[in-house]
KEKE-406962 format. One record per residue (C-alpha): residue number from 1; x, y, z; residue in one letter. Coordinates in steps of 0.2 Angstrom, whole numbers. Example, Ala and Ser with C-alpha at 12.3 -4.5 7.8 and 13.67 -1.06 7.14 Angstrom:
<node resi="1" u="62" v="-22" w="39" resn="A"/>
<node resi="2" u="68" v="-5" w="36" resn="S"/>
//
This chain:
<node resi="1" u="1241" v="298" w="543" resn="M"/>
<node resi="2" u="1233" v="296" w="525" resn="T"/>
<node resi="3" u="1216" v="301" w="519" resn="G"/>
<node resi="4" u="1209" v="283" w="523" resn="H"/>
<node resi="5" u="1216" v="282" w="541" resn="D"/>
<node resi="6" u="1204" v="286" w="555" resn="P"/>
<node resi="7" u="1206" v="303" w="564" resn="T"/>
<node resi="8" u="1203" v="293" w="580" resn="A"/>
<node resi="9" u="1203" v="275" w="584" resn="A"/>
<node resi="10" u="1198" v="269" w="601" resn="V"/>
<node resi="11" u="1200" v="250" w="603" resn="T"/>
<node resi="12" u="1195" v="239" w="618" resn="G"/>
<node resi="13" u="1196" v="254" w="630" resn="V"/>
<node resi="14" u="1192" v="250" w="649" resn="M"/>
<node resi="15" u="1193" v="262" w="663" resn="K"/>
<node resi="16" u="1190" v="258" w="681" resn="R"/>
<node resi="17" u="1190" v="269" w="696" resn="F"/>
<node resi="18" u="1193" v="258" w="711" resn="R"/>
<node resi="19" u="1178" v="246" w="711" resn="R"/>
<node resi="20" u="1168" v="256" w="698" resn="T"/>
<node resi="21" u="1170" v="252" w="679" resn="T"/>
<node resi="22" u="1167" v="268" w="670" resn="A"/>
<node resi="23" u="1171" v="261" w="652" resn="L"/>
<node resi="24" u="1171" v="243" w="646" resn="E"/>
<node resi="25" u="1178" v="237" w="630" resn="A"/>
<node resi="26" u="1173" v="253" w="621" resn="V"/>
<node resi="27" u="1178" v="252" w="602" resn="T"/>
<node resi="28" u="1175" v="264" w="588" resn="F"/>
<node resi="29" u="1183" v="275" w="574" resn="Q"/>
<node resi="30" u="1181" v="292" w="568" resn="L"/>
<node resi="31" u="1184" v="297" w="550" resn="F"/>
<node resi="32" u="1177" v="315" w="549" resn="G"/>
<node resi="33" u="1162" v="325" w="551" resn="G"/>
<node resi="34" u="1152" v="327" w="567" resn="V"/>
<node resi="35" u="1148" v="312" w="578" resn="T"/>
<node resi="36" u="1136" v="313" w="592" resn="G"/>
<node resi="37" u="1140" v="304" w="609" resn="L"/>
<node resi="38" u="1124" v="302" w="617" resn="L"/>
<node resi="39" u="1120" v="294" w="634" resn="G"/>
<node resi="40" u="1113" v="298" w="651" resn="P"/>
<node resi="41" u="1122" v="306" w="665" resn="N"/>
<node resi="42" u="1135" v="293" w="672" resn="G"/>
<node resi="43" u="1136" v="284" w="656" resn="A"/>
<node resi="44" u="1155" v="286" w="654" resn="G"/>
<node resi="45" u="1154" v="300" w="641" resn="K"/>
<node resi="46" u="1165" v="312" w="651" resn="T"/>
<node resi="47" u="1178" v="299" w="655" resn="T"/>
<node resi="48" u="1179" v="294" w="637" resn="L"/>
<node resi="49" u="1182" v="311" w="632" resn="L"/>
<node resi="50" u="1195" v="314" w="645" resn="R"/>
<node resi="51" u="1204" v="298" w="639" resn="I"/>
<node resi="52" u="1204" v="305" w="621" resn="M"/>
<node resi="53" u="1210" v="322" w="627" resn="A"/>
<node resi="54" u="1225" v="313" w="635" resn="T"/>
<node resi="55" u="1220" v="318" w="652" resn="I"/>
<node resi="56" u="1216" v="301" w="658" resn="L"/>
<node resi="57" u="1225" v="284" w="654" resn="T"/>
<node resi="58" u="1214" v="269" w="651" resn="P"/>
<node resi="59" u="1217" v="253" w="661" resn="N"/>
<node resi="60" u="1216" v="243" w="645" resn="E"/>
<node resi="61" u="1215" v="246" w="627" resn="G"/>
<node resi="62" u="1223" v="258" w="614" resn="E"/>
<node resi="63" u="1219" v="275" w="608" resn="V"/>
<node resi="64" u="1226" v="282" w="592" resn="Q"/>
<node resi="65" u="1223" v="300" w="588" resn="L"/>
<node resi="66" u="1228" v="309" w="571" resn="L"/>
<node resi="67" u="1239" v="294" w="567" resn="G"/>
<node resi="68" u="1248" v="294" w="584" resn="R"/>
<node resi="69" u="1248" v="283" w="599" resn="S"/>
<node resi="70" u="1244" v="293" w="615" resn="V"/>
<node resi="71" u="1254" v="281" w="625" resn="R"/>
<node resi="72" u="1270" v="288" w="618" resn="D"/>
<node resi="73" u="1275" v="304" w="627" resn="A"/>
<node resi="74" u="1282" v="312" w="611" resn="G"/>
<node resi="75" u="1267" v="307" w="600" resn="Q"/>
<node resi="76" u="1255" v="312" w="614" resn="R"/>
<node resi="77" u="1263" v="330" w="614" resn="T"/>
<node resi="78" u="1260" v="331" w="595" resn="D"/>
<node resi="79" u="1242" v="326" w="597" resn="V"/>
<node resi="80" u="1239" v="339" w="610" resn="R"/>
<node resi="81" u="1245" v="353" w="598" resn="R"/>
<node resi="82" u="1232" v="347" w="585" resn="R"/>
<node resi="83" u="1218" v="344" w="597" resn="L"/>
<node resi="84" u="1204" v="355" w="604" resn="G"/>
<node resi="85" u="1195" v="350" w="620" resn="Y"/>
<node resi="86" u="1180" v="357" w="629" resn="L"/>
<node resi="87" u="1178" v="350" w="646" resn="P"/>
<node resi="88" u="1161" v="349" w="655" resn="Q"/>
<node resi="89" u="1167" v="362" w="667" resn="E"/>
<node resi="90" u="1181" v="374" w="665" resn="L"/>
<node resi="91" u="1189" v="385" w="679" resn="D"/>
<node resi="92" u="1193" v="403" w="674" resn="Y"/>
<node resi="93" u="1208" v="412" w="681" resn="P"/>
<node resi="94" u="1202" v="427" w="692" resn="R"/>
<node resi="95" u="1203" v="444" w="685" resn="G"/>
<node resi="96" u="1204" v="439" w="666" resn="F"/>
<node resi="97" u="1195" v="448" w="652" resn="T"/>
<node resi="98" u="1187" v="438" w="638" resn="V"/>
<node resi="99" u="1201" v="443" w="627" resn="F"/>
<node resi="100" u="1214" v="440" w="640" resn="G"/>
<node resi="101" u="1208" v="423" w="644" resn="F"/>
<node resi="102" u="1208" v="417" w="626" resn="V"/>
<node resi="103" u="1225" v="425" w="623" resn="D"/>
<node resi="104" u="1232" v="416" w="638" resn="Y"/>
<node resi="105" u="1225" v="399" w="632" resn="M"/>
<node resi="106" u="1233" v="402" w="615" resn="A"/>
<node resi="107" u="1250" v="405" w="624" resn="I"/>
<node resi="108" u="1248" v="388" w="632" resn="L"/>
<node resi="109" u="1245" v="381" w="615" resn="K"/>
<node resi="110" u="1262" v="388" w="610" resn="E"/>
<node resi="111" u="1256" v="402" w="599" resn="W"/>
<node resi="112" u="1272" v="412" w="602" resn="D"/>
<node resi="113" u="1270" v="425" w="588" resn="D"/>
<node resi="114" u="1260" v="439" w="596" resn="R"/>
<node resi="115" u="1252" v="447" w="580" resn="R"/>
<node resi="116" u="1247" v="430" w="573" resn="A"/>
<node resi="117" u="1240" v="425" w="591" resn="R"/>
<node resi="118" u="1230" v="440" w="593" resn="H"/>
<node resi="119" u="1223" v="438" w="575" resn="T"/>
<node resi="120" u="1218" v="420" w="580" resn="E"/>
<node resi="121" u="1210" v="426" w="597" resn="V"/>
<node resi="122" u="1200" v="439" w="588" resn="R"/>
<node resi="123" u="1194" v="426" w="575" resn="R"/>
<node resi="124" u="1187" v="413" w="588" resn="V"/>
<node resi="125" u="1180" v="427" w="599" resn="I"/>
<node resi="126" u="1170" v="434" w="584" resn="D"/>
<node resi="127" u="1165" v="416" w="578" resn="A"/>
<node resi="128" u="1156" v="414" w="595" resn="L"/>
<node resi="129" u="1148" v="431" w="595" resn="Q"/>
<node resi="130" u="1158" v="438" w="610" resn="L"/>
<node resi="131" u="1166" v="453" w="601" resn="T"/>
<node resi="132" u="1156" v="465" w="610" resn="D"/>
<node resi="133" u="1161" v="458" w="627" resn="V"/>
<node resi="134" u="1179" v="455" w="623" resn="A"/>
<node resi="135" u="1185" v="468" w="636" resn="A"/>
<node resi="136" u="1174" v="462" w="650" resn="K"/>
<node resi="137" u="1179" v="453" w="665" resn="K"/>
<node resi="138" u="1174" v="435" w="665" resn="I"/>
<node resi="139" u="1165" v="437" w="682" resn="R"/>
<node resi="140" u="1153" v="449" w="673" resn="A"/>
<node resi="141" u="1147" v="437" w="660" resn="L"/>
<node resi="142" u="1131" v="427" w="660" resn="S"/>
<node resi="143" u="1132" v="408" w="661" resn="G"/>
<node resi="144" u="1129" v="406" w="642" resn="G"/>
<node resi="145" u="1143" v="418" w="638" resn="M"/>
<node resi="146" u="1155" v="409" w="649" resn="R"/>
<node resi="147" u="1150" v="393" w="640" resn="R"/>
<node resi="148" u="1154" v="401" w="623" resn="R"/>
<node resi="149" u="1170" v="407" w="630" resn="L"/>
<node resi="150" u="1175" v="390" w="635" resn="A"/>
<node resi="151" u="1171" v="384" w="617" resn="V"/>
<node resi="152" u="1182" v="398" w="610" resn="C"/>
<node resi="153" u="1198" v="391" w="618" resn="Q"/>
<node resi="154" u="1194" v="374" w="611" resn="A"/>
<node resi="155" u="1193" v="381" w="593" resn="L"/>
<node resi="156" u="1210" v="390" w="594" resn="I"/>
<node resi="157" u="1221" v="385" w="579" resn="G"/>
<node resi="158" u="1206" v="376" w="570" resn="S"/>
<node resi="159" u="1211" v="359" w="577" resn="P"/>
<node resi="160" u="1209" v="343" w="567" resn="Q"/>
<node resi="161" u="1201" v="334" w="581" resn="L"/>
<node resi="162" u="1188" v="342" w="592" resn="L"/>
<node resi="163" u="1181" v="335" w="608" resn="L"/>
<node resi="164" u="1166" v="344" w="615" resn="L"/>
<node resi="165" u="1158" v="339" w="632" resn="D"/>
<node resi="166" u="1141" v="347" w="633" resn="E"/>
<node resi="167" u="1145" v="362" w="623" resn="P"/>
<node resi="168" u="1127" v="369" w="622" resn="T"/>
<node resi="169" u="1124" v="369" w="641" resn="T"/>
<node resi="170" u="1116" v="386" w="646" resn="G"/>
<node resi="171" u="1115" v="393" w="628" resn="L"/>
<node resi="172" u="1098" v="400" w="621" resn="D"/>
<node resi="173" u="1091" v="394" w="605" resn="P"/>
<node resi="174" u="1100" v="408" w="594" resn="E"/>
<node resi="175" u="1116" v="404" w="602" resn="Q"/>
<node resi="176" u="1114" v="385" w="599" resn="R"/>
<node resi="177" u="1111" v="388" w="581" resn="V"/>
<node resi="178" u="1126" v="399" w="579" resn="N"/>
<node resi="179" u="1137" v="386" w="588" resn="L"/>
<node resi="180" u="1130" v="373" w="576" resn="R"/>
<node resi="181" u="1134" v="384" w="561" resn="T"/>
<node resi="182" u="1152" v="386" w="567" resn="V"/>
<node resi="183" u="1155" v="368" w="570" resn="L"/>
<node resi="184" u="1148" v="362" w="554" resn="S"/>
<node resi="185" u="1159" v="374" w="544" resn="G"/>
<node resi="186" u="1175" v="369" w="553" resn="M"/>
<node resi="187" u="1180" v="354" w="542" resn="G"/>
<node resi="188" u="1187" v="345" w="557" resn="A"/>
<node resi="189" u="1183" v="328" w="565" resn="T"/>
<node resi="190" u="1171" v="332" w="580" resn="I"/>
<node resi="191" u="1165" v="321" w="594" resn="L"/>
<node resi="192" u="1151" v="330" w="603" resn="L"/>
<node resi="193" u="1146" v="323" w="619" resn="S"/>
<node resi="194" u="1128" v="327" w="626" resn="T"/>
<node resi="195" u="1113" v="320" w="634" resn="H"/>
<node resi="196" u="1102" v="331" w="623" resn="Q"/>
<node resi="197" u="1095" v="322" w="608" resn="T"/>
<node resi="198" u="1091" v="339" w="599" resn="A"/>
<node resi="199" u="1109" v="343" w="597" resn="D"/>
<node resi="200" u="1113" v="326" w="589" resn="V"/>
<node resi="201" u="1098" v="327" w="578" resn="E"/>
<node resi="202" u="1102" v="344" w="572" resn="A"/>
<node resi="203" u="1120" v="342" w="569" resn="L"/>
<node resi="204" u="1126" v="324" w="567" resn="C"/>
<node resi="205" u="1124" v="311" w="554" resn="D"/>
<node resi="206" u="1132" v="298" w="565" resn="R"/>
<node resi="207" u="1128" v="294" w="583" resn="V"/>
<node resi="208" u="1136" v="283" w="596" resn="I"/>
<node resi="209" u="1125" v="279" w="611" resn="V"/>
<node resi="210" u="1135" v="275" w="627" resn="L"/>
<node resi="211" u="1126" v="268" w="642" resn="D"/>
<node resi="212" u="1133" v="260" w="658" resn="K"/>
<node resi="213" u="1151" v="261" w="650" resn="G"/>
<node resi="214" u="1147" v="251" w="635" resn="R"/>
<node resi="215" u="1143" v="256" w="617" resn="V"/>
<node resi="216" u="1125" v="252" w="614" resn="R"/>
<node resi="217" u="1123" v="259" w="596" resn="F"/>
<node resi="218" u="1135" v="265" w="583" resn="D"/>
<node resi="219" u="1128" v="271" w="567" resn="G"/>
<node resi="220" u="1118" v="283" w="557" resn="Q"/>
<node resi="221" u="1106" v="294" w="566" resn="V"/>
<node resi="222" u="1092" v="289" w="554" resn="V"/>
<node resi="223" u="1095" v="271" w="557" resn="D"/>
<node resi="224" u="1093" v="274" w="576" resn="L"/>
<node resi="225" u="1077" v="283" w="573" resn="V"/>
<node resi="226" u="1071" v="269" w="562" resn="A"/>
<node resi="227" u="1072" v="257" w="577" resn="T"/>
<node resi="228" u="1057" v="266" w="585" resn="A"/>
<node resi="229" u="1045" v="264" w="569" resn="E"/>
<node resi="230" u="1029" v="258" w="575" resn="G"/>
<node resi="231" u="1032" v="262" w="593" resn="S"/>
<node resi="232" u="1026" v="280" w="594" resn="V"/>
<node resi="233" u="1008" v="285" w="594" resn="W"/>
<node resi="234" u="995" v="298" w="598" resn="M"/>
<node resi="235" u="979" v="297" w="608" resn="D"/>
<node resi="236" u="966" v="308" w="617" resn="D"/>
<node resi="237" u="970" v="299" w="634" resn="E"/>
<node resi="238" u="986" v="294" w="642" resn="P"/>
<node resi="239" u="990" v="275" w="640" resn="D"/>
<node resi="240" u="998" v="267" w="656" resn="P"/>
<node resi="241" u="1006" v="253" w="645" resn="R"/>
<node resi="242" u="1017" v="266" w="637" resn="A"/>
<node resi="243" u="1035" v="268" w="642" resn="L"/>
<node resi="244" u="1033" v="287" w="642" resn="A"/>
<node resi="245" u="1019" v="299" w="638" resn="H"/>
<node resi="246" u="1016" v="318" w="638" resn="W"/>
<node resi="247" u="1003" v="330" w="634" resn="R"/>
<node resi="248" u="1007" v="340" w="618" resn="T"/>
<node resi="249" u="1001" v="357" w="613" resn="G"/>
<node resi="250" u="985" v="351" w="605" resn="N"/>
<node resi="251" u="980" v="343" w="621" resn="S"/>
<node resi="252" u="983" v="325" w="614" resn="R"/>
<node resi="253" u="995" v="313" w="622" resn="Y"/>
<node resi="254" u="1011" v="307" w="613" resn="R"/>
<node resi="255" u="1016" v="289" w="618" resn="H"/>
<node resi="256" u="1032" v="280" w="617" resn="V"/>
<node resi="257" u="1032" v="261" w="620" resn="G"/>
<node resi="258" u="1030" v="244" w="613" resn="R"/>
<node resi="259" u="1012" v="240" w="617" resn="E"/>
<node resi="260" u="997" v="249" w="608" resn="H"/>
<node resi="261" u="981" v="243" w="601" resn="V"/>
<node resi="262" u="973" v="252" w="586" resn="G"/>
<node resi="263" u="984" v="267" w="589" resn="A"/>
<node resi="264" u="987" v="282" w="578" resn="E"/>
<node resi="265" u="1005" v="279" w="574" resn="L"/>
<node resi="266" u="1016" v="294" w="571" resn="V"/>
<node resi="267" u="1034" v="296" w="565" resn="A"/>
<node resi="268" u="1047" v="294" w="578" resn="P"/>
<node resi="269" u="1060" v="306" w="583" resn="S"/>
<node resi="270" u="1078" v="302" w="589" resn="L"/>
<node resi="271" u="1072" v="305" w="607" resn="E"/>
<node resi="272" u="1059" v="292" w="605" resn="D"/>
<node resi="273" u="1072" v="279" w="599" resn="A"/>
<node resi="274" u="1084" v="284" w="613" resn="Y"/>
<node resi="275" u="1071" v="281" w="626" resn="L"/>
<node resi="276" u="1067" v="264" w="619" resn="L"/>
<node resi="277" u="1085" v="260" w="618" resn="M"/>
<node resi="278" u="1087" v="265" w="636" resn="R"/>
<node resi="279" u="1073" v="254" w="641" resn="E"/>
<node resi="280" u="1080" v="239" w="632" resn="A"/>
<node resi="281" u="1097" v="242" w="641" resn="T"/>
<node resi="282" u="1089" v="243" w="658" resn="D"/>
<node resi="283" u="1079" v="227" w="655" resn="D"/>
<node resi="284" u="1094" v="218" w="649" resn="A"/>
<node resi="285" u="1104" v="224" w="665" resn="A"/>
<node resi="286" u="1089" v="218" w="676" resn="A"/>
<node resi="287" u="1090" v="200" w="669" resn="T"/>
<node resi="288" u="1109" v="198" w="671" resn="T"/>
//
């Protein structure tokens, strides 16, 4: 793989589960940096990440990661050595401490040298601010600590490609900021799947919007935000014509929609643009 080759290339991927099509003709490439994978629950995000993590096999299409084809068993093994994956849910073996669990995961990733392995285990535990609880049993941790522990195992070995499924679930604002700092400083190609627009807006330059198994947008975050220009306004009263509206801290109503007369327009956010795109997707589905 040269510097001009994509870290990941997904081409025409389709995945069906019996009569349900989870992914349909999904195509994109990743070259570096942090890319957000945004979409509602049930959009196909987790299925896509499981395919890229070599856990699932697509019914159609090709996936190349780190210059290797995941269809080839030998090349797939090489990819797994250089890949970090955070699943949406992770089962923890009973009785493990924080250090013991990360050490166990490092052994599974073929870190055979005990001294080097323990140095790496301590590095990722410290990076996720879990050093003070390294000797604690996992069952004694809070939900946010467990989520950070799950991230730890994905960071072992500073992988070249990192696939993260809802990494900020259960984290408080300070922990979210720390995680963003860790990820932005890795130098890896990162695909961050979430339904939280704030995570994408804070960390990603590029965003892929997946909805109903299809890619609805693939481009710069600022370009997606720009699609909502002229469609967000403030008023003293709620406007029933709006797609969505809510009362803000100054007791005025923020509206997102396509219809407004003499409105006080305001700058849109990524969330506003995402809501409008979801509406367009639903409208298109209703007419087919």
